[in-house]
C-alpha positions in Angstrom: 23.2 0.3 14.0 24.3 3.1 11.6 23.6 3.2 8.1 27.2 2.7 7.2 27.2 -0.6 9.5 23.9 -1.8 7.7 25.6 -1.2 4.1 28.5 -3.0 5.3 26.6 -6.0 6.7 23.8 -6.1 4.1 23.3 -10.0 3.1 23.7 -11.5 -0.4 20.9 -10.3 -2.5 18.0 -12.5 -3.2 18.6 -12.5 -6.8 22.2 -13.6 -6.6 21.0 -16.5 -4.5 18.5 -17.4 -7.0 20.8 -17.2 -9.7 23.8 -19.6 -8.0 21.7 -21.5 -5.7 22.7 -22.6 -2.1 26.1 -24.1 -3.1 27.5 -20.9 -4.1 25.8 -19.2 -1.1 27.5 -21.7 1.2 30.9 -20.7 -0.3 29.9 -17.1 0.2 29.6 -17.5 3.8 32.6 -19.1 4.1 34.5 -16.5 2.4 33.1 -13.9 4.5 31.0 -11.9 2.1 27.7 -12.3 3.8 28.6 -11.7 7.2 30.5 -8.2 5.9 34.1 -7.4 5.9 35.9 -9.6 8.3 38.9 -8.5 10.2 41.1 -11.7 9.5 43.2 -9.5 7.3 44.7 -7.7 10.6 45.9 -11.0 11.9 47.0 -12.4 8.6 48.7 -9.3 6.8 48.1 -9.3 3.1 49.3 -7.1 0.5 47.8 -6.7 -2.8 49.8 -4.9 -5.4 47.7 -2.8 -7.6 48.5 -0.5 -10.6 46.6 1.5 -13.2 45.9 5.1 -14.2 46.4 8.0 -11.7 42.4 8.8 -11.9 41.7 6.0 -9.1 45.3 5.0 -7.8 44.7 7.5 -4.9 46.5 7.4 -1.6 43.5 8.1 0.3 41.6 4.9 -0.8 44.7 2.7 0.2 44.6 4.3 3.5 40.7 3.8 4.1 41.2 0.3 2.8 43.9 -0.5 5.4 41.7 0.9 8.2 38.6 -0.8 7.2 40.1 -4.1 6.0 43.5 -4.4 7.4 44.7 -5.1 3.6 47.8 -3.3 2.6 47.4 -1.7 -1.0 50.4 -0.9 -2.9 49.6 1.4 -6.0 51.6 2.3 -9.0 49.9 5.0 -11.1 50.8 4.9 -14.9 49.2 6.3 -18.0 46.7 4.3 -20.1 49.3 3.1 -22.7 51.7 2.1 -20.2 49.0 0.2 -18.1 47.8 -1.7 -21.2 51.6 -3.0 -22.0 52.1 -3.9 -18.2 48.8 -5.9 -17.8 49.8 -8.1 -20.9 53.7 -8.0 -20.6 54.4 -8.3 -16.5 51.2 -10.3 -15.2 53.2 -11.3 -12.2 54.1 -7.8 -11.2 50.3 -7.0 -10.0 47.8 -8.7 -8.1 45.0 -6.1 -9.2 44.8 -4.1 -12.5 42.7 -1.0 -12.2 42.1 -0.6 -15.9 39.7 1.2 -18.5 37.1 -1.1 -20.5 39.2 -0.4 -23.6 42.1 -1.6 -22.3 40.3 -4.9 -21.4 39.8 -5.5 -24.7 43.8 -5.5 -25.5 44.4 -7.6 -21.9 41.8 -10.1 -21.4 42.4 -12.1 -24.7 46.0 -12.5 -23.7 44.8 -15.1 -20.6 46.9 -13.0 -18.0 43.7 -12.1 -16.0 41.0 -14.4 -14.4 37.4 -13.9 -14.5 35.3 -12.8 -11.4 32.5 -14.8 -10.1 29.3 -12.9 -9.9 28.1 -14.6 -7.0 30.9 -13.5 -4.7 30.3 -9.7 -5.9 28.1 -8.5 -2.7 27.0 -5.4 -4.5 26.5 -6.8 -7.9 22.7 -5.7 -8.0 23.8 -2.2 -7.2 25.7 -1.7 -10.6 24.4 0.8 -12.5 22.9 -1.0 -15.9 25.5 0.7 -18.3 27.9 -1.8 -17.4 25.7 -4.7 -17.4 23.6 -3.9 -20.5 24.9 -0.9 -22.1 21.8 1.4 -21.4 21.4 3.9 -18.6 17.7 3.7 -18.8 15.5 1.1 -20.7 15.2 3.5 -23.5 18.5 4.7 -24.0 20.7 4.2 -27.3 23.8 2.4 -26.6 26.7 4.3 -27.8 29.5 3.7 -30.3 32.8 2.4 -29.4 34.1 0.0 -26.8 30.9 0.2 -24.7 31.9 -1.6 -21.2 29.4 -4.0 -21.3 30.4 -5.4 -24.5 33.9 -6.5 -22.8 32.4 -6.8 -19.3 31.6 -10.5 -19.1 33.0 -14.0 -20.4 31.2 -17.4 -20.7 33.3 -19.4 -17.8 35.9 -19.2 -15.4 38.8 -20.3 -18.0 37.3 -18.2 -21.0 39.4 -15.5 -22.7 36.3 -14.5 -25.3 33.8 -11.8 -24.4 30.2 -13.0 -23.9 27.3 -11.3 -25.9 25.2 -10.8 -22.8 25.6 -11.1 -19.1 26.9 -14.1 -17.6 28.3 -15.4 -14.1 31.6 -14.3 -14.8 32.8 -10.6 -15.2 36.5 -9.2 -16.7 36.4 -6.2 -14.6 34.2 -5.2 -11.6 33.4 -1.5 -12.6 34.2 1.3 -10.3 34.6 4.7 -12.1 33.5 6.4 -15.2 32.5 9.7 -17.0 31.4 11.6 -19.6 34.2 13.8 -21.0 33.9 17.1 -23.2 35.9 19.9 -23.7 37.4 22.3 -21.1 37.4 25.8 -21.8 38.6 29.2 -19.8 35.0 31.2 -19.9 37.0 34.5 -19.4 39.7 34.1 -22.4 37.5 32.3 -25.1 35.4 35.4 -25.6 32.2 33.6 -26.7 29.9 31.0 -26.4 31.2 27.2 -27.0 28.6 25.0 -28.1 30.0 22.5 -30.7 33.4 20.0 -30.7 34.1 22.2 -33.6 34.9 25.1 -31.8 38.3 23.5 -30.9 39.1 24.4 -34.5 38.1 28.0 -34.5 41.1 30.2 -35.9 40.4 32.7 -33.3 42.0 30.2 -30.8 44.8 29.3 -33.0 47.9 28.5 -30.8 45.7 28.3 -28.0 44.2 24.8 -28.0 45.1 21.1 -27.0 44.2 17.7 -27.0 45.4 14.7 -25.2 47.8 12.4 -26.6 46.8 9.1 -25.9 45.9 7.5 -29.3 43.0 5.6 -28.2 41.3 8.5 -26.4 42.5 11.2 -28.5 41.4 9.6 -31.9 37.8 9.6 -30.2 38.1 13.5 -29.7 39.3 14.0 -33.1 36.3 12.0 -34.3 34.2 14.1 -32.3 35.5 17.1 -33.9 35.4 16.1 -37.7 31.9 14.8 -37.2 30.9 18.3 -36.0 32.5 20.0 -38.6 30.9 18.2 -41.2 33.9 16.8 -42.6 33.1 13.0 -42.0 30.2 10.7 -41.2 31.6 7.6 -39.4 29.8 4.3 -39.7 31.4 4.0 -35.9 33.6 6.2 -34.5 34.9 3.6 -32.2 35.9 1.2 -35.0 37.2 3.1 -38.3 38.2 1.9 -41.5 41.4 2.4 -42.6 40.4 5.3 -44.9 38.4 7.2 -42.0 41.8 7.0 -39.9 43.5 8.3 -42.8 40.8 11.2 -43.3 40.9 12.0 -39.7 44.8 12.0 -39.2 45.4 14.1 -42.3 43.3 16.7 -41.2 44.7 16.9 -37.7 48.4 16.8 -39.5 47.3 19.8 -41.6 45.6 21.6 -38.5 48.7 21.1 -36.0 50.9 22.4 -39.0 48.9 25.3 -39.4 49.4 26.3 -35.9 46.2 25.5 -34.5 47.4 23.4 -31.2 49.5 24.8 -28.3 50.3 21.3 -27.0 49.1 17.7 -26.6 49.0 16.4 -23.0 49.4 13.0 -21.4 48.6 13.6 -17.7 45.9 15.3 -15.5 48.6 17.8 -14.5 50.0 19.0 -17.5 46.0 19.4 -18.9 45.7 21.9 -15.4 49.0 23.7 -15.8 47.9 24.5 -19.4 44.6 25.7 -18.8 45.4 27.5 -15.2 48.4 29.4 -16.8 45.9 30.6 -19.8 48.2 29.0 -22.4 45.5 27.0 -23.6 41.9 28.4 -23.9 39.8 25.2 -24.9 41.2 21.7 -24.9 40.4 18.0 -24.3 39.9 17.9 -20.3 38.9 15.5 -17.6 36.2 16.4 -15.1 38.2 16.9 -11.9 41.1 18.7 -14.1 38.3 21.3 -14.3 37.9 21.2 -10.9 41.4 21.5 -10.2 41.7 24.8 -12.0 38.6 26.2 -10.4 40.0 25.5 -7.1 43.0 27.8 -7.8 40.2 30.6 -8.2 40.5 30.6 -11.9 37.5 30.6 -14.1 37.3 27.0 -16.0 34.1 25.3 -17.2 33.5 21.9 -18.4 31.4 22.6 -21.7 28.4 20.5 -22.6 28.4 20.3 -26.2 25.2 19.5 -28.5 26.8 16.6 -30.1 27.2 14.9 -26.7 29.9 13.4 -24.8 32.9 11.0 -25.0 32.6 8.4 -22.2 35.2 5.9 -20.6 34.9 3.4 -17.6 37.2 1.5 -15.7 37.3 -1.2 -13.2 39.2 -3.6 -11.2 40.5 -7.1 -12.6 42.0 -9.8 -10.9 45.3 -11.2 -12.1 45.4 -14.8 -13.4 47.8 -16.1 -10.7 45.6 -14.9 -7.6 44.6 -17.9 -5.5 44.1 -19.0 -1.9 44.0 -16.4 0.6 45.2 -13.4 -1.7 42.3 -14.5 -4.2 39.7 -14.2 -1.0 41.3 -10.8 0.1 41.0 -9.3 -3.5 37.1 -10.2 -3.5 37.2 -8.7 -0.1 38.9 -5.7 -1.2 36.5 -5.3 -4.4 33.4 -5.7 -2.7 34.7 -3.1 -0.2 35.1 -0.6 -3.2 31.5 -0.9 -4.0 30.1 -0.8 -0.6 30.0 3.1 -0.8 33.0 5.0 0.8 35.0 4.7 -2.2 32.0 5.6 -4.5 31.3 8.6 -2.5 35.1 9.8 -2.9 35.2 9.6 -6.5 31.7 11.4 -7.0 33.2 14.3 -4.9 36.1 14.4 -7.7 33.6 14.7 -10.4 33.8 11.1 -11.7 30.8 8.8 -11.2 30.5 5.7 -8.9 29.5 2.5 -10.5 27.3 1.4 -7.3 25.6 4.8 -7.1 23.1 3.4 -4.4 25.9 2.6 -1.9 27.7 5.7 -2.6 24.5 8.0 -1.5 25.0 6.8 1.7 28.4 8.3 2.4 27.4 11.9 1.1 25.5 14.5 2.3 22.1 15.4 0.7 23.8 18.6 -0.7 26.8 16.9 -2.0 24.6 14.1 -3.8 22.1 17.1 -5.1 25.0 19.0 -6.5 27.1 16.2 -8.0 24.5 13.7 -9.3 20.9 15.5 -9.4 22.6 18.5 -10.9 20.6 20.9 -8.2 22.1 24.1 -7.2 24.7 23.5 -4.2 22.7 25.0 -0.9 26.1 25.4 0.8 29.9 25.5 -0.2 30.9 22.0 -2.1 34.2 20.4 -0.8 36.7 18.5 -2.3 37.5 15.0 -0.7 40.3 16.6 0.9 38.1 19.4 2.3 38.9 22.3 0.3 36.3 24.4 -1.3 35.7 23.4 -4.9 32.4 25.4 -5.5 30.4 28.3 -3.7 26.7 27.8 -2.4 24.6 28.4 -5.6 27.0 26.5 -8.0 25.3 24.2 -10.5 27.5 21.3 -12.1 28.7 21.8 -15.4 26.1 19.5 -17.6 23.9 19.0 -15.0 22.7 15.7 -13.7 24.1 12.3 -13.8 21.3 11.3 -16.1 21.8 14.4 -18.3 25.4 13.8 -18.8 25.5 10.0 -19.0 22.6 9.9 -21.3 24.1 12.2 -23.8 27.3 9.7 -24.4 28.0 9.4 -28.2 30.7 7.4 -27.9 32.9 5.3 -25.4 37.0 5.0 -25.6 37.8 2.3 -27.8 40.0 -0.4 -29.5 39.7 -0.8 -33.1 40.1 -3.5 -35.3 42.5 -1.4 -37.2 44.3 0.0 -33.5 47.9 -0.8 -34.7 47.4 1.2 -38.1 45.6 3.9 -36.1 48.6 4.1 -33.2 50.7 4.3 -36.1 48.8 7.1 -38.1 48.4 8.9 -34.6 52.2 8.9 -34.0 52.7 10.4 -37.2 50.4 13.2 -36.3 52.0 13.9 -32.9 55.6 13.8 -34.7 54.5 15.9 -37.6 
């Protein structure tokens, strides 16, 4: 039996059995969770409609799902704001919502999604603790903002309010996350970059960019403001109106002074700005940096002394799912955590929510480079087989623990969200 088959046929965990009792285990056996991934979907074709942000709505994942499970995934990629809107206003248009945790804070209280039964999640025990209790290690400090564990659980199957601690009902099954920082063109900035404040250096006037998704952009702005010593927020992820005003007023002035070249919304825009050299320092996502580098252009994901801004996403189920479609959705989610997808996401520079299973699908050198922060022994390839890094390269920011252990804040929805969005839009329009 191969390692891969062992992974796929591993039994329901002892902890879950103890927690939920034999009755739930009987149900689980009936749904095929204990016996591994059944092939019934090939005989009874099921299509799951999934939408979400472009980072993880990837055709290769849909193709592999069809090959392994016989389930067809129809994927639609949107930006974060459109995803939040669609989740609430068009709940019959999807089966699976692939959304970020800050979006869950907007969506879940509306009742359009159904909590998921932890006893049916085969790899629950493998999920990194960040998503369960907010801590990477027992002595980690919980970061500011909408930390995933704060919106990860509800009290019951019909609950809409978030639980204060882990329960048997999850809002999203976590899949993907990362620690974000500024991307730079080391060949063009001409000096060491050490702080979020460096994006405001007059030397880079007209050559900087930040991302234009209000809930995320405001966090970058907050990291910049604190780094400059302009303000000390009680909680960057939940600003007062006064803090929002101070932040946006500063950003408007910087914009009017010509500090920014652009405000991007999509991965591709950020890649083009950097690859062309129009921008030398900007908000960036890790795989976008890798995409620039794959063109043979110097680009670095710069660790900064104030730490990272983090985000996480997961798969949620529409309220209307039932019967065979609901069974298929659980099957798909269990498959998602079983390792192949996690390894694919790790190879893109993101992190898998079930690192242990992902490791089984990566070579020791890949794991060493992406997760342990070790120098690559051979060339590091993208999921598509392109050379991303040459032998000897070390990942920007180092190991998984170094990066995710230095998170200062999570992407967030504030109590004053509507006010913040209005002010952000004034900044973009200024």
